[in-house]
Structures are given as C-alpha cells and as structure tokens.
C-alpha positions, 0 to 999 in steps of 0.5 A, a space after each residue: 837700442 832701435 835707431 828709430 822711434 814712432 810718435 803715437 800720435 803723428 806716426 812720425 820717425 825718430 832717431 835713436 839721437 832723438 830719443 836720447 835727447 828725450 830721455 835726457 830732459 826728463 824730469 826724473 833720473 833715468 839710465 839704460 843698461 845691457 845687463 851682464 849675464 854668466 854662461 847660465 843666464 844670471 844676471 851678475 852686473 849691468 852696464 850703462 849705455 846712456 844716463 841723464 844728468 839728473 841720475 849722474 847727480 843722484 850717484 855722485 858719478 859724472 855721465 863720461 865715467 858712467 856711460 861703459 862702465 858697470 853698475 858694481 864697479 861705479 856706484 857706491 849707494 847702489 840698491 842691490 834689489 836693482 840687478 833682480 829687477 834688471 833680470 826681470 826687466 831685460 831677460 824676462 821682459 817684464 815692467 816692475 815698479 817699486 819704491 825703495 827707502 835710501 838710507 843714504 840720502 834719507 828718501 824715498 824713490 819710486 823707480 821703474 825698471 822696463 824692458 827696452 830695444 831687444 832682450 838683454 836691455 832695459 832702462 830705469 827711471 827714478 822718481 823721488 817721492 819723499 814729499 808724497 811718501 812724508 805726507 802719507 806719513 803724516 797722514 797715518 801717523 795723523 790717523 793712528 794718533 787721533 785713534 789712540 786718543 779716542 780709543 783711551 777716552 771713550 775707555 774713561 768716560 764708559 768705566 768706573 775710574 779704576 777699571 777706565 784707568 787699566 784700559 786707558 794705561 793698557 792700550 797706551 802701553 801697546 801702542 807705544 811698546 812700552 815696558 810700563 805705563 803708569 799714574 802716580 798720584 799727588 796730594 799736596 806734594 805727597 805720593 797718593 795713589 799709583 796705577 800700573 800696566 805692565 808688559 808681561 815680560 818686559 815690565 818684570 823688574 822695574 821700580 816697584 810702588 815701595 820704591 816710589 815710596 821711598 824715594 822723592 821722584 816728584 823733586 826730579 820729574 818737576 825739575 825736568 818739567 819745569 814749565 812743560 806739560 811732557 817731558 822725554 827723558 831719552 838719555 838715562 844717564 843724564 839723571 845720574 847727575 841730578 839723583 845719583 842715589 835714584 840712578 844707581 839703586 833704581 833707574 840703572 840697568 832697568 830703565 833706558 828711557 822714559 816719558 813724563 807728563 803732569 797731571 793737572 787740575 789748573 795750575 796744581 799737579 795732581 799726578 804724573 803719567 809715566 811711560 817707561 821704556 817706550 819704543 823709538 819707532 813708532 807711527 804715532 805722534 808720541 808727544 801729541 798722544 802723551 799730551 792728549 790722554 793726560 789732558 783726559 786722565 787729569 779730568 778723571 782723576 780730578 773727578 774720582 778724587 771729587 767723588 771720593 771726597 763726596 762719599 767721605 763727607 756723606 758717611 763720615 762725621 765732619 768734626 772727628 773723621 769718624 763714621 757718621 750716623 749714615 755709615 753707622 746705619 750701613 753698617 748695622 745693615 751689613 753685619 746683621 747680615 753676616 755670621 760673625 762675632 761682635 763686640 759693641 761699645 758704645 760711649 758718652 761724655 761725661 759733663 760735655 754740657 758743662 765744659 761748653 758752657 766754661 770752655 765755650 763750644 770750641 773748648 767742647 769740640 777739642 774734647 769730642 776730637 780727643 774721644 774720637 781720637 782714643 776711640 780710634 786708637 783702641 778700636 780701629 777708626 774704621 769702626 767707630 761711629 760718632 751718632 749724636 753730640 756726646 754719643 760715639 759707638 764701635 761696631 768690632 766685627 769678628 773678635 774674641 771675647 777676650 780681645 774685644 774687652 781687652 780693647 774696652 779696657 785699653 779704652 778706658 785707660 787712655 781716657 785719662 784727661 776726658 770723662 766718658 761713660 762706657 757700655 760694652 756688649 760681646 755676642 758670638 753673632 751679629 744677628 742683631 746689632 740693634 739689640 746689641 747697641 740698646 744693651 751697651 746704651 743702658 750698660 752706658 747709663 749705668 756707668 754714667 749714673 755711678 759717675 754722677 753719683 760722685 760728681 754734681 749732676 749739672 755737669 751732666 
C-alpha cells in the first residue's frame, strides 16, 4: 500500500498509518489482501494484510491470527466467490459490488471488492444488509400475496360458481406449488359437493372422492382446527396417532403435508379448503393467502347454495319435493323439442276430500306425501310432478312401451294403502306432450269412474 494519501477536499497528505486507522474505524467489516497466485496467474489464496475488529468478529478470529495468514487456512465460514472476486479486483483492477446470503449466520451481506495500491492487492468491505433484505422480502411477499388474493377474488366474482372455483383453485394450487387443492363441502356435518384442482403429474394417486365418502375426515379436521380457521399439518405422521386407519390406508406415502381451512357461514362450517403437498419455499404469506381466499370461497359456497335452494323452491312442490307446475311446464316444452319415446302417467287421489274431513288437512297431507313417494319409487322422482292438490303427472322420456307399462303396474301394486285413479299412455314420439297428457287424464277419469261405481261418490 502506498505510504501516503491525499484528501480529495483539502489535498492534505496522510500516512499509511493514518489510512489504516480510517479503515479500522469503518462502520463495516473491512480487510485488505495480497492475492497468492500460481505460475499461471491463477489466484489460489489471499494473504491478509489488514483486518479491522468488525471483520475479525464476523469470522470469529482475532486480528493477530488473521494478519499475515491466508484466507483458506484461517477462515472456516468463508464465501467461495471471494477468490473469483479478488482476481477481478486485484489482477483485473475492476471494482465489484455483490450480495450473498450466508447460511451459517442466516444473514445477507453486501460486499465491495476494490483494487488498492497496485496489481495484486485488493480490499473487501462487507456491509450487513439483512434488515434491508428482510424488508424487501416482506414487501415482495406482501405484494405477491395481495396479487394472488385479488386474482382469485376476481375469478370468483366474474364467473359462475363452478367455473370461478375451478379457476381460483387452479391459481392457488400453482402459487403454492401444491399437488392438489380442493373444496370439500359439508352439509349439516355430512359430505356435500367436492371441487378439486390437481397437478397433472404430481396430483395422480391422491385420495379420490370415494375415499372422502368412506372416511370421516371432518372429525379429524375439526379436531385439528379447534377454534382456529387454518391448520398446517406439517408432519403427517402425527395423524397416525389420531386416525390410524386414515393414515395407513390413505395418507401414508401419498401426502407429506397439508393445509386445512374452515369455510364458514357465521359460526357454522359449510366446507373445508384443503391444500395437499404444498411447497415450503414460497414467496407468499401462505397463512394470509389461504385465510383470505377461504373467506371469498365461503361467500361463494354460501351464495351458490342459496341460489340452488331458490331454484329448487321455484321448481319443486314444497310438500312432496316433486316437480311443481313450473317444472312440469318446462319439461313439457323441452320434451316436445326432442324426438324421443315417452310414457305419460296421470294420477289422482281418490277420496282426498273425505280424508281431509275425517282426519284433518295434516292427515290429507300425509296421503299426498305417500302417493308422491310411491310415484317417485316407481318412475324416479325426477320425472314426477304435482300439478294440483291431488293430481300428479309422470313424464318418462326414452322408455320402451313394455318397460313403461311395467312401471305403471309397479305403481299400482305399491299403492296398497291409498286409493288412486291412474291413466297411462305411451307414444314413440314426444312431439305432442300436451295431447298425450290429455289422453292420460281422460283414462284416469275412466279409472276414477269405475272406482266410484263401487264406492260412495261423496268420497270423491
């Protein structure tokens, strides 16, 4: 190192000792090296000419042990890049600024490698930038987390329920690098609908919908969640002590970790968001992301169920659960546009008025519900409609004539405890459903007339 230096402001000269004192009092760790090269000019090591106390403390060695020794023989927690950078600074005479993460200290350092004195000499100044890095990482994580939450919220809001959920689960699964993300709905503690996104490769072999139907995961999840909204099952082997069967037959070997989050409607759990085999190295706040998206999903599930209930009410008879006149009219219109065979059965309850008079309307309602149950078991409930107080129609599409009349006979045999008048007609095309219903209605009245030839007409 040169024996003198000049102050850039005052043009005053300083001794080498003065400069060393300045380096000693730097707020950052500092050291000066002479590089050690082989005959071909390749840097093999670095000889310490000067170190300040901050650098000595950083490497855990006293300054007396470092000065006069080489880098490789004295420093254990070294950065291997320093040899390359010392070549750039000492031999190539190029200043270098770089950042590195030290795993031993769990800290970030920014260091400057600068040429000094003459070729073959360089200095390193090391600045701890961990706080700045952590702030930057936090900003990145916060920004990324917010973006994921907003993206999922947008997908849910601008699409119908199932499509929106599919997009949101896809987004969440990819961000968390998960094998699978799913919503398992809970209806009064029982399994409801299931919605899954799975990675095309790593998602293969995970528990299927059938497994969820056979195993009681709700009890396990509720035990894990307790009063929390999100639970991280980071060690799947812990479950072996809580549910041995579930662990051995389902989880072991396929799931290493998972997240479960409760979807709530006020205090009631209406479903669970489950993330299987998520990555541990992520640039998002996983808990915040899962909690926030669970809130949006809870609202979507709640609104979807409400819409389903409203649609069901608008199309179904409240007393029997069969289709109402609205559903009947829609089915009539749809079937007339299809070139399919159809069976039409018109049913009327005999003597309902008398039954209401003798047993009250509750008793009459029970008769109506019994007829609806019999009808649904004979023809399938989805094809049956209650179109009046005691009148029912079944519209069965794509059925052979023989099979249709077998079902009509089945209906009559099942009606042991109630009296019904039945009219049935089959056609190979449904182009005139209304006409077929009128035919069945007339046949029903013929059957009713025959019944009342043998019974009191007052009972009609």
